[in-house]
C-alpha positions as MATLAB code, in Angstrom:
seq = 'MKRYPLWKHLLVATLLVLAALYALPSAYPTVPALELRGASGPLLRDAATTLLDGADLAHAGGRTEEARAFLTFDAVDDQIQAFRLLADEFEGEAVVALTSLSSAPAWLEGFGAKAIALGLDLRGGVHFLLDVDTAFAVDRFMGSAREVLDGAFDEEGIAAEVELRPGPVLAVVLADPAQLRDAVDLITTTEPRLTLLEADGTIEGRLEGLALEQVIELAVGQNVETLRRRVDELGVAEPTIARQGDDRIVVQLPGLQDTARAKDIIGRRAALELRGVDEAASASQARIDRALRGFRSARTELMPYAGGSGHVFVDRRIIVTGDNIVDASYGSDEAGRPAVHLALDAVGANRIKAYTRRNVGQQMAIVLLDRDTAEVISAPRIESELHARFLIHGGGMDVAEANELALLLRSGSLAAPIDIVEERTIGPSLGADNIRKGLGAVTGGFILVAVFIAAYYGVFGAVSVAALVANLLCLTALLAVLGANLTLPGLAGFALTLGMAIDANVLINERIREELAAGEPPGSAIEAGYARAAATIIDANVTTLIAGLALFALGSGPVRGFAVVLCLGIATSMFSAVVVSRAFADLVYGVRKGRVREVSIG';
ca = [
       6.054   -7.470   57.413;
       4.691   -4.015   58.320;
       0.987   -3.832   57.391;
      -0.250   -1.492   54.783;
      -2.467    1.307   56.512;
      -6.223    0.568   56.338;
      -6.929    4.046   54.994;
      -4.711    3.303   51.990;
      -6.593   -0.007   51.363;
      -9.887    1.893   51.486;
      -8.571    4.668   49.189;
      -7.300    2.160   46.619;
     -10.564    0.228   46.738;
     -12.632    3.379   46.351;
     -10.552    4.599   43.416;
     -10.738    1.225   41.672;
     -14.462    1.006   42.109;
     -14.928    4.444   40.660;
     -12.538    3.582   37.857;
     -14.572    0.470   37.045;
     -17.743    2.399   37.102;
     -16.495    5.167   34.729;
     -14.720    2.711   32.419;
     -17.830    0.403   32.110;
     -19.717    2.424   29.518;
     -16.736    2.032   27.135;
     -17.237   -1.731   27.198;
     -20.593   -1.394   25.404;
     -20.667   -0.837   21.619;
     -22.038    2.334   20.010;
     -25.181    2.258   17.822;
     -26.013    4.561   14.835;
     -28.295    7.403   15.911;
     -29.840   10.726   14.868;
     -29.926   13.920   17.008;
     -32.763   16.345   16.479;
     -32.468   19.870   17.979;
     -35.359   22.140   18.187;
     -37.933   23.782   20.504;
     -39.107   20.670   22.163;
     -37.381   17.296   22.413;
     -40.507   15.116   23.098;
     -42.480   16.768   20.241;
     -39.589   16.276   17.841;
     -39.308   12.610   18.810;
     -43.069   11.974   18.270;
     -43.087   13.760   14.891;
     -39.925   11.913   13.777;
     -41.275    8.541   14.951;
     -44.517    9.159   12.964;
     -42.619   10.004    9.796;
     -40.330    6.996   10.100;
     -43.215    4.638   10.765;
     -44.999    6.071    7.775;
     -41.949    5.430    5.558;
     -41.475    1.862    7.013;
     -38.045    2.745    8.394;
     -37.234    0.823   11.509;
     -35.600    2.503   14.474;
     -34.468    0.821   17.675;
     -35.488    3.349   20.233;
     -34.287    6.656   21.571;
     -34.459    9.261   24.367;
     -35.433   12.873   24.763;
     -34.110   15.992   26.568;
     -35.551   19.390   26.859;
     -34.671   20.652   23.346;
     -33.203   17.471   21.887;
     -34.254   14.038   20.813;
     -32.275   10.969   19.945;
     -33.340    8.061   17.763;
     -31.155    4.934   17.513;
     -30.979    2.435   14.562;
     -29.680   -1.150   14.202;
     -27.822   -0.428   10.942;
     -25.982    2.529    9.358;
     -28.120    2.204    6.150;
     -31.330    2.751    8.168;
     -29.709    5.740    9.848;
     -28.733    7.436    6.607;
     -32.179    6.856    4.993;
     -33.784    8.327    8.185;
     -31.460   11.304    8.079;
     -32.331   12.184    4.478;
     -36.070   11.875    5.241;
     -36.100   13.902    8.462;
     -33.710   16.612    7.206;
     -36.101   17.352    4.291;
     -39.140   17.195    6.524;
     -37.753   19.328    9.358;
     -35.969   21.885    7.064;
     -36.063   25.296    8.797;
     -37.818   23.848   11.889;
     -35.043   21.667   13.515;
     -31.556   20.564   12.973;
     -31.104   16.819   12.140;
     -27.588   15.490   12.815;
     -25.885   12.200   12.301;
     -24.346   10.808   15.583;
     -23.808    7.625   17.549;
     -24.819    6.701   21.076;
     -23.480    4.210   23.575;
     -25.646    1.111   24.328;
     -24.606    1.226   27.945;
     -27.494    0.965   30.557;
     -29.264    4.297   31.377;
     -28.413    4.018   35.093;
     -24.815    4.676   34.402;
     -25.716    8.181   33.091;
     -27.038    8.927   36.601;
     -23.427    8.881   37.725;
     -22.210   10.908   34.753;
     -20.447    7.866   33.308;
     -19.948    8.033   29.567;
     -18.134    5.994   26.974;
     -14.763    7.175   25.578;
     -15.259    9.558   22.649;
     -13.832    8.042   19.530;
     -11.756   10.014   17.027;
     -12.509   10.095   13.243;
     -10.247    7.226   12.356;
     -12.177    4.908   14.690;
     -15.661    6.333   14.130;
     -15.596    7.129   10.383;
     -16.315   10.484    8.748;
     -14.623   13.219    6.839;
     -11.376   15.153    7.570;
     -10.492   18.423    5.983;
      -7.350   20.545    6.475;
      -8.126   24.122    5.370;
      -5.660   26.844    4.439;
      -6.913   30.449    5.167;
      -6.073   33.121    2.524;
      -4.658   35.636    5.001;
      -3.413   37.902    2.193;
      -7.110   38.364    1.197;
      -7.984   39.315    4.745;
      -5.217   41.907    4.762;
      -6.409   43.278    1.395;
      -9.882   43.437    2.702;
      -8.910   45.338    5.793;
      -6.927   47.835    3.690;
      -9.798   48.258    1.256;
     -12.142   48.982    4.198;
      -9.675   51.424    5.634;
      -9.477   53.146    2.242;
     -13.235   53.622    2.249;
     -13.313   54.984    5.777;
     -10.398   57.399    5.223;
     -11.949   58.652    1.969;
     -15.109   59.546    3.824;
     -13.294   61.084    6.688;
     -11.264   63.334    4.430;
     -14.488   64.556    2.701;
     -16.087   65.354    6.051;
     -12.980   67.293    7.242;
     -12.587   69.169    3.972;
      -9.098   67.782    3.206;
      -8.531   67.353   -0.504;
      -6.897   64.056   -0.873;
      -6.935   60.910   -3.121;
      -6.620   57.608   -1.216;
      -5.104   54.876   -3.410;
      -4.668   51.182   -2.594;
      -1.200   50.160   -3.964;
       0.557   46.778   -3.945;
       2.156   45.813   -0.671;
      -0.610   46.393    0.358;
      -0.115   50.146    0.968;
      -2.600   52.971    1.410;
      -1.231   56.023   -0.296;
      -2.793   59.341    0.480;
      -1.930   61.907   -2.132;
      -2.690   65.460   -0.916;
      -3.708   68.314   -3.307;
      -2.424   70.786   -0.791;
       0.840   69.797    1.051;
      -0.020   72.316    3.760;
      -2.665   69.941    5.020;
      -0.132   67.214    5.629;
      -0.164   67.494    9.407;
      -3.957   67.561    9.545;
      -4.175   64.546    7.313;
      -1.605   62.602    9.414;
      -3.536   63.399   12.638;
      -6.833   62.351   11.066;
      -5.403   58.993    9.811;
      -3.864   58.324   13.214;
      -7.203   58.935   14.844;
      -9.365   57.146   12.277;
      -7.095   54.021   11.716;
      -4.323   53.882   14.430;
      -3.224   50.357   13.308;
      -1.553   51.813   10.175;
       2.202   52.628   10.317;
       2.721   55.965    8.525;
       5.499   57.220    6.372;
       5.474   60.848    4.994;
       7.279   61.915    1.766;
       6.702   64.694   -0.847;
       3.074   65.463    0.029;
       2.158   61.740    0.091;
       1.400   59.643    3.182;
       1.871   55.911    2.991;
       0.137   53.663    5.504;
       1.204   50.065    6.004;
      -0.063   47.235    8.170;
       2.883   45.801   10.079;
       3.884   43.914   13.235;
       1.350   43.388   15.920;
      -1.445   45.120   13.941;
      -0.912   42.712   11.005;
      -1.019   39.709   13.314;
      -4.218   41.006   14.892;
      -5.939   41.310   11.480;
      -4.902   37.777   10.577;
      -5.889   36.373   13.988;
      -9.285   38.001   13.757;
      -9.857   36.621   10.218;
      -8.867   33.106   11.119;
     -10.865   33.245   14.280;
     -13.973   34.475   12.555;
     -13.666   31.656    9.945;
     -13.505   29.065   12.793;
     -16.715   30.440   14.274;
     -18.527   30.627   10.875;
     -17.441   27.119   10.076;
     -18.845   25.902   13.411;
     -22.221   27.463   12.500;
     -22.149   25.968    8.958;
     -21.331   22.483   10.265;
     -24.061   22.800   12.797;
     -26.526   23.574    9.965;
     -25.030   20.805    7.924;
     -26.305   18.187   10.489;
     -23.236   16.728   12.183;
     -23.074   15.960   15.827;
     -19.835   16.378   17.839;
     -17.724   17.845   15.003;
     -14.055   18.991   15.598;
     -13.231   22.486   14.319;
      -9.870   23.860   15.547;
      -7.016   26.032   14.508;
      -3.761   24.450   13.390;
      -0.819   26.890   13.235;
      -1.287   30.438   12.301;
      -3.391   30.087    9.216;
      -4.858   26.598    8.998;
      -8.055   25.046   10.314;
      -8.843   21.362   10.924;
     -12.412   20.299   10.383;
     -13.447   16.698   11.263;
     -17.049   15.605   10.620;
     -17.890   12.191   12.282;
     -20.365    9.987   10.505;
     -20.668   12.158    7.401;
     -20.034   10.574    4.067;
     -21.426   13.266    1.596;
     -18.127   14.913    0.950;
     -19.344   16.947   -2.084;
     -21.925   18.892   -0.177;
     -19.700   19.240    2.821;
     -16.933   20.808    0.611;
     -19.351   23.148   -1.017;
     -20.876   24.327    2.300;
     -17.525   24.664    4.078;
     -15.559   26.166    1.212;
     -17.844   28.853   -0.057;
     -17.185   32.457    1.146;
     -20.811   33.406    0.513;
     -20.786   37.073    1.493;
     -23.830   39.152    0.744;
     -23.797   42.922   -0.062;
     -26.513   45.360   -0.905;
     -25.359   48.193   -3.178;
     -26.802   50.967   -5.150;
     -26.943   50.796   -8.944;
     -25.723   53.395  -11.518;
     -28.527   52.950  -14.045;
     -27.215   55.604  -16.560;
     -23.794   53.785  -16.747;
     -25.428   50.421  -16.904;
     -27.431   51.474  -19.929;
     -24.367   52.615  -21.791;
     -22.750   49.844  -23.782;
     -19.720   52.021  -24.442;
     -19.049   52.426  -20.736;
     -19.503   48.624  -20.162;
     -17.025   47.879  -22.951;
     -14.486   50.315  -21.440;
     -14.917   48.683  -18.059;
     -14.428   45.203  -19.544;
     -11.180   46.393  -21.120;
      -9.902   47.307  -17.639;
     -11.012   50.919  -17.066;
     -11.497   51.466  -13.376;
     -13.951   54.012  -11.914;
     -13.425   55.484   -8.452;
     -17.102   55.355   -7.531;
     -18.586   52.278   -9.282;
     -17.571   48.895  -10.540;
     -18.898   46.587  -13.264;
     -20.389   43.229  -12.097;
     -21.991   40.398  -14.032;
     -25.508   39.208  -13.431;
     -25.771   35.628  -12.148;
     -26.422   33.263  -14.990;
     -24.473   35.449  -17.450;
     -27.467   37.586  -18.495;
     -25.468   40.911  -18.702;
     -23.616   43.342  -16.633;
     -24.518   46.187  -14.201;
     -22.578   49.114  -12.609;
     -22.859   48.952   -8.792;
     -21.692   51.525   -6.216;
     -18.385   50.763   -4.446;
     -19.991   52.040   -1.229;
     -21.861   49.191    0.492;
     -25.292   49.704    2.162;
     -25.471   46.461    4.073;
     -23.268   43.508    4.405;
     -23.718   39.893    5.504;
     -22.380   40.834    8.945;
     -25.740   42.606    9.536;
     -27.823   39.496    8.799;
     -29.173   37.886   11.920;
     -31.387   35.244   10.285;
     -32.064   33.808    6.768;
     -34.623   31.293    5.775;
     -35.994   29.731    2.595;
     -39.393   30.860    1.340;
     -41.098   32.096   -1.795;
     -42.231   35.458   -3.139;
     -45.655   36.568   -4.235;
     -45.233   34.807   -7.631;
     -44.281   31.490   -5.894;
     -40.580   31.737   -6.938;
     -37.896   30.408   -4.497;
     -36.591   33.245   -2.315;
     -34.610   33.889    0.782;
     -36.128   35.822    3.712;
     -33.657   38.019    5.511;
     -33.662   39.621    8.952;
     -31.159   42.442    9.787;
     -29.718   43.646   13.019;
     -30.471   47.184   14.241;
     -27.547   48.708   12.358;
     -28.440   47.034    9.095;
     -32.051   47.864    9.475;
     -31.342   51.589    9.991;
     -29.108   51.632    6.962;
     -31.488   49.903    4.688;
     -34.316   51.951    5.903;
     -32.495   55.266    5.311;
     -31.191   54.219    1.862;
     -34.445   52.903    0.543;
     -36.374   55.945    1.870;
     -34.139   58.256   -0.198;
     -34.041   56.145   -3.302;
     -37.623   54.919   -3.995;
     -37.876   54.106   -7.694;
     -34.149   53.294   -8.053;
     -32.543   49.942   -8.487;
     -30.646   48.205   -5.581;
     -28.186   45.364   -6.394;
     -28.034   42.191   -4.300;
     -24.401   41.110   -4.677;
     -23.115   37.621   -3.775;
     -19.403   37.373   -3.291;
     -17.458   34.107   -3.407;
     -13.756   33.416   -3.542;
     -12.988   34.559   -7.126;
     -16.380   35.838   -8.148;
     -18.743   38.655   -7.367;
     -22.116   38.558   -9.137;
     -25.412   40.346   -8.859;
     -28.133   37.833   -8.196;
     -30.769   40.472   -8.815;
     -31.207   44.295   -8.938;
     -34.880   44.935   -8.042;
     -36.297   48.454   -8.133;
     -37.133   49.898   -4.765;
     -40.890   50.228   -4.508;
     -41.113   51.405   -0.836;
     -39.030   51.929    2.311;
     -37.606   48.592    3.576;
     -37.289   47.623    7.146;
     -35.451   44.830    9.149;
     -37.214   42.037    7.301;
     -37.519   41.476    3.563;
     -36.865   38.887    0.925;
     -34.446   38.455   -1.964;
     -34.765   36.365   -5.056;
     -33.547   36.163   -8.600;
     -30.661   34.663  -10.553;
     -32.840   31.700  -11.495;
     -32.478   30.065   -8.065;
     -34.138   26.694   -7.618;
     -35.385   25.467   -4.275;
     -32.124   23.701   -3.455;
     -30.024   26.751   -4.240;
     -32.266   29.003   -2.239;
     -32.072   26.597    0.727;
     -28.263   26.532    0.541;
     -28.032   30.268    0.216;
     -30.129   30.694    3.324;
     -27.911   28.209    5.208;
     -24.840   30.094    4.225;
     -26.145   33.499    5.041;
     -27.578   32.313    8.329;
     -24.259   30.939    9.361;
     -22.307   33.963    8.210;
     -19.717   34.705    5.600;
     -16.050   33.693    5.775;
     -13.743   36.581    6.627;
     -11.184   35.248    4.160;
     -11.444   32.538    1.509;
     -10.110   29.006    2.320;
      -8.608   26.216    0.324;
      -8.945   22.577    1.124;
      -5.355   21.367    1.120;
      -6.014   17.893    2.629;
      -9.131   15.680    2.476;
      -9.731   12.217    3.948;
     -12.859   10.061    4.087;
     -13.027    7.181    6.485;
     -15.937    4.927    6.060;
     -17.810    3.482    9.089;
     -16.700   -0.094    8.233;
     -13.071    1.045    8.118;
     -13.435    2.796   11.478;
     -15.005   -0.437   12.965;
     -12.130   -2.435   11.518;
      -9.606   -0.065   13.085;
     -11.286   -0.504   16.447;
     -11.293   -4.326   16.028;
      -7.664   -4.445   15.092;
      -6.607   -1.859   17.737;
      -8.387   -3.592   20.521;
      -7.018   -6.928   19.287;
      -3.477   -5.571   19.526;
      -4.020   -4.227   23.039;
      -5.675   -7.422   24.237;
      -3.052   -9.694   22.607;
      -0.335   -7.561   24.192;
      -2.032   -7.778   27.602;
      -2.368  -11.574   27.433;
       1.246  -12.127   26.393;
       2.606   -9.800   29.090;
       0.296  -11.355   31.752;
       1.232  -14.960   30.919;
       4.951  -14.154   30.846;
       4.979  -12.142   34.053;
       2.893  -14.617   35.982;
       5.035  -17.494   34.880;
       8.248  -15.719   35.590;
       7.432  -14.150   39.000;
       4.842  -16.545   40.528;
       2.580  -14.943   43.041;
       4.173  -11.560   42.621;
       3.602  -11.986   38.833;
      -0.054  -12.395   39.577;
       0.026   -9.244   41.765;
       1.635   -7.431   38.807;
      -1.082   -8.648   36.482;
      -3.732   -7.432   38.878;
      -2.087   -4.051   38.985;
      -1.933   -4.060   35.215;
      -5.768   -4.563   35.012;
      -6.232   -1.703   37.528;
      -3.955    0.437   35.309;
      -6.158   -0.123   32.236;
      -9.283    0.524   34.207;
      -7.919    3.813   35.567;
      -6.625    4.942   32.048;
      -9.950    4.066   30.388;
     -11.916    5.921   33.144;
      -9.690    8.944   32.838;
     -10.096    9.208   29.091;
     -13.870    8.929   29.542;
     -14.151   11.478   32.264;
     -11.904   14.055   30.584;
     -13.644   13.648   27.261;
     -10.468   13.051   25.355;
     -10.858   11.687   21.836;
      -9.418    8.170   21.498;
      -7.740    7.754   18.005;
      -5.873    4.899   16.397;
      -2.491    6.326   17.620;
      -4.193    6.466   21.004;
      -4.695    2.770   20.932;
      -1.044    2.461   20.251;
      -0.520    4.572   23.377;
      -2.620    1.997   25.258;
      -0.289   -0.778   24.141;
       2.741    1.235   25.132;
       1.195    1.921   28.530;
       1.072   -1.804   29.095;
       4.861   -1.983   28.494;
       5.637    0.948   30.748;
       3.376   -0.251   33.578;
       4.811   -3.849   33.623;
       8.281   -2.319   33.478;
       7.583   -0.591   36.740;
       6.461   -3.854   38.350;
       9.557   -5.701   36.963;
      11.728   -3.131   38.777;
       9.935   -3.694   42.016;
      10.022   -7.475   41.735;
      13.768   -7.487   40.873;
      14.486   -5.221   43.826;
      12.597   -7.549   46.144;
      14.693  -10.435   44.723;
      17.930   -8.452   45.398;
      16.849   -7.807   48.992;
      16.058  -11.543   49.433;
      19.386  -12.551   47.920;
      21.091  -10.065   50.379;
      19.530  -12.116   53.247;
      16.677   -9.838   54.180;
      13.692  -11.445   55.771;
      10.746  -11.843   53.258;
       8.652   -9.131   54.909;
      11.463   -6.672   55.138;
      12.397   -7.390   51.535;
       8.968   -6.558   50.274;
       9.026   -3.266   52.248;
      12.419   -2.404   50.943;
      11.674   -3.417   47.368;
       8.800   -1.047   47.094;
      10.402    1.782   48.986;
      13.707    1.673   46.978;
      12.186    1.052   43.539;
       9.687    3.892   43.859;
      12.294    6.689   43.282;
      13.603    5.019   40.136;
      10.104    4.408   38.754;
       9.044    8.031   39.360;
      12.370    9.368   37.884;
      12.003    7.250   34.724;
       8.361    8.122   34.241;
       8.757   11.827   34.792;
      11.319   12.015   31.969;
       8.849   10.162   29.679;
       6.097   12.520   30.809;
       8.188   15.496   29.782;
       8.568   13.982   26.318;
       4.830   13.323   26.177;
       4.003   16.892   27.122;
       6.338   18.136   24.401;
       4.519   15.917   21.792;
       1.169   17.339   22.967;
       2.341   20.941   22.944;
       4.186   20.822   19.590;
       2.289   18.146   17.734;
      -1.167   18.078   16.099;
      -3.784   15.619   15.089;
      -2.763   11.922   15.506;
       0.464   12.959   17.421;
      -1.568   14.860   20.072;
      -3.942   11.850   20.321;
      -1.040    9.593   21.026;
       0.473   12.052   23.536;
      -2.723   12.357   25.546;
      -2.942    8.589   26.167;
       0.812    8.430   26.832;
       0.705   11.196   29.454;
      -2.375    9.815   31.147;
      -0.907    6.275   30.941;
       2.259    7.458   32.742;
       0.202    8.784   35.568;
      -1.900    5.634   35.950;
       1.192    3.450   35.499;
       2.917    5.087   38.481;
      -0.275    4.782   40.607;
      -0.834    1.178   39.824;
       2.788    0.057   40.141;
       3.661    1.837   43.356;
       0.264    2.112   45.168;
      -2.085   -0.501   43.812;
       0.362   -3.427   43.583;
       1.652   -2.602   47.068;
      -1.953   -2.921   48.379;
      -2.397   -6.143   46.589;
       0.874   -7.552   47.891;
      -0.266   -6.645   51.449;
      -3.633   -8.483   50.868;
      -1.664  -11.579   49.885;
       1.113  -11.518   52.524;
       0.193   -8.811   55.135;
      -2.957  -10.550   56.386;
      -1.032  -13.578   57.631;
      -0.403  -13.827   61.309;
       3.168  -13.733   62.440;
       6.245  -13.290   60.153;
       6.163  -13.934   56.429;
       8.352  -17.053   56.009;
       8.428  -17.369   52.109;
       7.712  -15.146   49.185;
       6.722  -16.575   45.697;
       8.640  -14.356   43.309;
      10.196  -16.820   40.822;
];
């Protein structure tokens, strides 16, 4: 029998040692933990430990990094109680997040070895599927374009009325048809994304094709980023927030069980606007009654006060929006009432400064927009020029409402409202049960396959079992190194990988049997069996790999989780069957002096 080259033995040994090293952390259980993020990790840990000791809440230990600290607990109940305590105590100073940590030895981290990341169905938490109202995003864009064009026509001296019609369509009605060409040129320059149609002194602008797709893409993308910031403020470690299709977003929050607050924080649009107030119109009950009956003014609109304490006319032109807010935090005003302290960017600061300088003594409305509502939370009188930092209050806000408003404003407003179309809550005990059952299925499958293959093929069956162990080690290590989330369907992929891997070894063993039956010497039969079965194994696995890649590309959620394990399992199966088992066979038969006289293969 021709000896397997030494360098191949060394390569296989090195790869298997590395696989065992990087798979090892996944053998240790995870423990409940809290992550604290702030200016200094060591200071946060010391402060948190003092608070927990004072409240008689036991914690198992922890570790620190430059700007993060981790505290571990023996039970989920202790973790939840500690989270509530520390989240209240560190409000505005640090972010406290629910998480879990591996109990693997610290020395493994020196090699960068980490446990496999578990998906929501194995870890427990909340799953939301959100539908983005893209029609709202388009309407918002068209409304903004209307305001911009209205101002541009005024500046250029073009007499025109800009109307927003269903479709949505921007209709520009010219008082003087002779200005048609000037108006078209101005629209093309100001808002080139509109497709224009001219007819009878009227210009219609529509959002179509690529321009429409870009507006929707921008809105959904902004919503994803806003949701990431909100979830970060909510206190969830390692969340999953990703697009699904053209107008849907998947949000998975591991470890979180308070679905009511999560839904409120995630689903609210929470856009803030500062606008001027038409005090004369607001003082006229007749004008208020007309507006309530549906009369629409071109310059102002009627909005209710928060709490239903009346109505006020506010300007349609916006001074500052939530996009200009760079920070928001809870505080109180001079009278001790709950308030929100705002900080604006340079653009917002210049706008508010210029407006308040010109309108000292006038009212300014603070408008909060949600999905179907727009209400004025207060309309204070401008006492002096405002700058980049100021506070807002009113609407009867209590401490919790002011805190929540600050969180929403700090994380940014949604570009378009969202609907929760699917919601699932998986408790930590159910996640642990899924892990237990999934591992039981994989272990049971492995034992049954190992017993059968060893009994049927003798020594070569034992070689196949050893290659199967190597396959599982390599697959576990790959999942851990790549950071892929292991889900319940992924565990099914593990079980399927066992079948595919042993199938390859069966092909090799049967090929060796055929060579022996044809009269080949044992050593030559082993050589030929591996050489001639390799092409068939690779061909069969490549076709399965193509199907797995299609599942990954076209599927979502659980399907992709299964596809990831399937594709990686195919790669490790080919390696273990063709390379590793060949090395093991050489260790059994190739080290003998002289010719191999007998092969134990059933």
